[in-house]
C-alpha positions in Angstrom: 7.2 24.1 -0.9 4.5 23.6 1.8 0.9 23.5 0.8 -0.5 25.0 4.0 -2.8 28.0 3.5 -4.6 28.1 6.8 -3.8 28.1 10.6 -3.4 25.3 11.8 -2.9 8.0 35.2 -4.1 6.0 36.7 -7.0 7.3 38.7 -6.3 8.3 42.2 -8.6 8.1 45.2 -10.6 11.2 46.0 -11.5 10.0 49.5 -11.0 12.4 52.4 -8.2 12.2 54.9 -8.5 9.9 58.0 -9.4 11.5 61.3 -5.8 11.4 62.6 -4.5 13.2 59.5 -7.3 15.8 59.8 -6.4 16.4 63.5 -2.7 16.7 62.7 -3.5 19.5 60.2 -5.7 21.3 62.8 -9.0 20.3 61.2 -12.2 19.8 63.1 -12.4 16.5 65.0 -14.8 13.9 63.7 -17.1 14.5 66.7 -17.8 18.0 65.6 -19.0 16.8 62.2 -22.6 15.8 61.3 -23.4 12.2 62.1 -24.6 11.6 58.5 -23.4 13.3 55.3 -25.7 15.7 53.6 -28.0 14.1 50.9 -27.0 14.7 47.3 -29.2 17.0 45.2 -32.4 15.3 44.1 -31.6 16.0 40.4 -28.2 14.4 40.5 -28.2 11.0 38.7 -26.8 8.1 40.7 -23.3 7.1 39.5 -23.1 3.5 38.4 -20.6 1.4 40.4 -19.1 0.4 37.0 -18.5 3.9 35.9 -15.4 5.1 37.8 -13.2 2.2 36.7 -14.2 2.6 33.0 -13.7 6.3 33.1 -10.3 5.9 34.7 -9.3 3.2 32.2 -10.2 5.3 29.2 -8.4 8.3 30.6 -5.3 6.1 31.2 -5.5 4.8 27.6 -5.9 8.3 26.2 -3.3 10.1 28.3 -0.7 7.5 29.1 -0.9 5.2 26.1 -1.9 7.8 23.4 -4.6 5.6 21.9 -6.7 7.1 19.1 -10.3 8.2 19.5 -11.4 5.2 17.4 -9.6 2.8 19.7 -11.1 4.5 22.8 -14.6 4.3 21.3 -14.0 0.5 20.6 -12.9 -0.1 24.2 -15.8 1.9 25.6 -18.3 -0.1 23.4 -16.8 -3.5 24.4 -16.9 -2.6 28.1 -20.5 -1.3 27.7 -21.4 -4.7 26.3 -19.8 -6.5 29.3 -21.5 -4.2 31.8 -24.9 -4.8 30.1 -24.4 -8.5 30.3 -23.3 -8.3 34.0 -26.4 -6.3 34.9 -28.7 -8.6 32.9 -27.2 -11.6 34.8 -27.9 -9.9 38.1 -24.3 -8.8 38.9 -25.0 -5.1 39.5 -22.6 -4.4 42.4 -19.6 -3.4 40.2 -16.5 -4.9 38.6 -15.4 -6.6 41.9 -18.1 -9.2 41.1 -16.3 -10.1 37.8 -14.4 -13.5 37.7 -13.1 -15.9 35.1 -16.3 -17.9 34.8 -18.4 -14.8 34.2 -16.0 -13.5 31.6 -16.3 -16.9 29.8 -20.1 -16.7 30.1 -20.1 -13.2 28.5 -17.9 -14.3 25.6 -20.0 -17.3 25.0 -23.1 -15.1 24.9 -21.4 -13.0 22.2 -20.7 -16.1 20.2 -24.3 -17.3 20.6 -25.5 -13.9 19.4 -23.7 -14.5 16.1 -20.6 -12.3 16.6 -17.7 -13.3 14.4 -14.6 -14.8 15.9 -12.5 -11.8 15.0 -14.9 -9.5 16.9 -14.9 -11.8 19.9 -11.1 -11.7 19.8 -11.2 -7.9 20.0 -13.6 -8.1 22.9 -11.3 -10.5 24.6 -8.3 -8.2 24.1 -10.2 -5.3 25.5 -11.3 -7.2 28.6 -7.8 -8.5 29.3 -6.3 -5.0 29.2 -9.2 -3.5 31.3 -9.0 -6.3 33.9 -5.3 -5.8 34.3 -5.8 -2.1 34.8 -8.7 -2.5 37.2 -6.7 -4.9 39.4 -3.7 -2.5 39.4 -5.9 0.5 40.2 -7.7 -1.3 43.1 -11.1 -1.5 41.4 -11.0 -5.3 41.6 -9.3 -7.6 44.1 -7.5 -9.6 41.3 -7.1 -9.8 37.6 -10.2 -11.7 36.5 -8.9 -12.2 33.0 -5.5 -13.6 33.9 -6.5 -17.1 32.7 -8.6 -15.8 29.8 -7.1 -17.1 26.4 -7.4 -15.3 23.1 -9.6 -17.2 20.6 -7.8 -18.4 17.5 -8.8 -16.6 14.3 -8.2 -17.5 10.7 -6.0 -15.0 8.9 -7.8 -14.2 5.6 -5.8 -12.8 2.8 -6.6 -9.2 2.0 -8.3 -8.2 -1.3 -6.0 -6.1 -3.4 -6.3 -4.2 -6.7 -4.2 -5.0 -9.7 -2.6 -2.2 -11.6 -5.3 -2.0 -14.2 -8.1 -1.9 -11.6 -6.2 0.8 -9.6 -5.9 2.9 -12.7 -9.7 2.5 -13.3 -10.4 3.7 -9.8 -8.1 6.7 -10.1 -9.8 7.7 -13.4 -13.3 7.3 -12.0 -14.0 10.8 -10.6 -16.1 13.0 -13.0 -14.1 16.2 -14.0 -17.4 18.1 -14.0 -18.1 17.3 -10.3 -17.6 20.1 -7.8 -15.3 18.0 -5.6 -13.4 16.4 -8.5 -10.0 17.8 -7.5 -10.4 16.8 -3.9 -11.5 13.3 -4.7 -8.7 12.7 -7.2 -6.1 14.0 -4.6 -7.6 11.8 -1.9 -7.6 8.6 -4.1 -4.1 9.3 -5.3 -2.8 9.8 -1.7 -4.5 6.6 -0.4 -3.0 4.6 -3.2 0.5 6.3 -3.3 1.0 6.3 0.5 -1.1 3.5 1.9 -2.7 5.8 4.5 -5.5 4.6 6.7 -8.9 6.4 6.2 -8.5 8.1 9.6 -5.0 9.2 8.8 -6.1 10.8 5.5 -9.0 12.5 7.1 -6.8 14.0 9.9 -3.9 15.0 7.5 -2.8 18.6 8.1 -2.6 21.0 5.2 1.2 21.5 6.0 1.9 17.8 6.0 2.9 17.8 2.3 6.4 18.7 1.4 6.3 19.0 -2.4 10.1 19.9 -2.6 11.1 16.7 -0.8 8.2 14.7 -2.2 7.1 13.4 1.2 4.0 13.3 3.4 4.1 13.6 7.2 1.5 11.2 8.7 0.4 10.9 12.3 -0.7 7.3 12.8 -1.8 5.1 15.6 -0.5 5.9 19.0 0.4 9.4 17.7 3.4 7.9 16.0 4.7 10.0 13.1 6.1 8.6 9.9 7.4 10.2 6.8 6.2 8.7 3.5 7.6 9.3 0.0 4.9 9.7 -2.6 5.1 9.9 -6.4 4.8 12.9 -8.7 1.1 12.1 -9.8 0.0 12.2 -6.1 1.9 15.5 -5.4 0.5 17.1 -8.5 -3.0 16.1 -7.7 -2.7 17.4 -4.1 -1.2 20.7 -5.3 -4.0 21.2 -7.8 -6.6 20.6 -5.1 -4.8 22.8 -2.6 -4.4 25.7 -5.0 -7.6 25.6 -7.0 -10.4 24.1 -4.9 -9.5 24.1 -1.2 -9.6 27.9 -0.9 -13.1 27.9 -2.3 -14.3 25.3 0.2 -12.7 27.0 3.2 -15.3 28.8 5.3 -13.4 29.2 8.5 -9.7 28.6 9.5 -8.8 25.0 9.8 -5.5 23.1 9.6 -6.9 20.0 7.9 -6.1 19.4 4.2 -9.2 17.7 3.0 -12.5 19.6 3.3 -16.1 18.7 2.7 -18.6 20.7 0.5 -19.6 22.7 3.6 -16.0 23.6 4.4 -15.7 21.2 7.4 -12.8 18.8 7.6 -13.8 15.4 6.2 -14.2 12.4 8.5 -13.0 8.9 8.0 -16.6 7.9 7.1 -16.5 10.5 4.3 -13.2 9.0 3.1 -14.8 5.6 2.9 -17.8 7.0 1.1 -15.6 8.7 -1.5 -13.7 5.4 -2.2 -16.8 3.3 -2.3 -18.6 5.7 -4.7 -15.9 5.9 -7.2 -15.2 2.2 -7.0 -18.8 1.6 -7.9 -18.5 4.0 -10.8 -15.5 2.1 -12.0 -17.3 -1.2 -11.9 -15.2 -2.5 -9.0 -16.6 -4.4 -6.0 -15.5 -4.8 -2.4 -13.2 -1.8 -2.6 -12.7 0.5 0.4 -9.7 2.6 1.7 -8.0 -0.4 3.3 -8.1 -2.1 -0.1 -5.8 0.6 -1.4 -3.6 0.2 1.7 -3.4 -3.6 1.0 -2.6 -2.9 -2.6 0.1 -0.4 -1.7 1.8 -2.9 0.6 1.5 -5.9 -1.7 2.9 -4.0 -4.7 5.8 -2.7 -2.7 6.7 -6.3 -1.6 6.2 -7.6 -5.1 8.6 -5.0 -6.4 11.3 -6.2 -4.0 10.9 -3.9 -1.0 12.3 -5.1 2.3 9.7 -6.3 4.7 10.8 -4.1 7.6 10.8 -1.1 5.3 7.2 -1.8 4.4 6.4 -2.3 8.1 7.8 1.2 8.7 5.9 2.8 5.8 2.6 1.2 6.9 3.1 2.1 10.6 2.7 -1.4 11.8 3.9 -2.0 15.4 4.2 -5.8 14.8 6.1 -7.3 11.9 3.7 -10.2 11.9 1.0 -7.9 10.6 3.1 -6.9 7.6 4.1 -10.5 6.9 0.5 -11.2 5.8 1.2 -9.4 2.6 4.0 -11.8 1.7 1.3 -14.5 1.1 -0.7 -12.4 -1.4 1.5 -12.2 -4.5 1.6 -15.8 -5.7 3.0 -14.8 -9.1 6.2 -13.6 -7.4 6.6 -16.8 -5.5 6.2 -18.8 -8.7 8.9 -16.6 -10.3 11.3 -17.1 -7.4 10.8 -20.9 -7.7 11.4 -20.9 -11.5 14.6 -18.8 -11.1 16.3 -20.4 -8.1 15.0 -23.9 -7.5 17.1 -26.6 -9.1 14.0 -28.5 -10.3 11.3 -25.9 -10.9 
């Protein structure tokens, strides 16, 4: 039974042909053309020499790589910071002025400004990908970031909820509240399926198959995964879809979760819902990713295979999933007591 009730490159040069090619096609000879090109309209803003490469890079990431809007926004912000630093240092001619020493200087300025190591690591990753693209597309003579190393970061263990705290969070919404059914369904889904906030916000109304007990999720890189979820989650979503969503719906939309005004919720709204109910339950430092961490940790603690958990989380790298194996110390102690000859 489906729960849907609504409808659902690289940049190439744009330069003109050389005179010989124009003549071969029967075009006017260069001598017949004006000596100087016409001036652009006075109201047309000058295009920054940095802009074409950035625009081409973001288009490549969106079309060829299928990166999410959030990833594209992060890339654009990192490159904007680099461009601002370049201009402030007097390098305004374009990306061809970029070299290894200047990249190091930019990253050092980020560190001096108080940016955390993890954020600097993300900036470095953006710069390395962009410089590789810029060199391949001819925007720079060489890959300026070829010798740029990734800063080492400490891997902090994620905060997870125990079973009792998770139950407190799921019971926190007020039954008298207008959006009670939506919030319960959203919390149940985040905890039962380990979805990212952006994935829950973008979930289509027809993504729930109550008969099979699964949810179809479109994750990073537009990769789809099928997640089994429990009966409490399915029942909560069904109650919301049948009793509240039709009342919220103002105009046709394929999204499952709607706001009070009838618009699809955003990932920011998902964060706000979790934070608000966590505070009401007396829980601190809880956000959507906390539920995702808890989901993964409890699967592994229950004996789930690491690669199965990787698939269910939508991780491209198994190393990311391995982080959760360090969280449940009680299971490690139990393994030691059961199997080591001298526990």
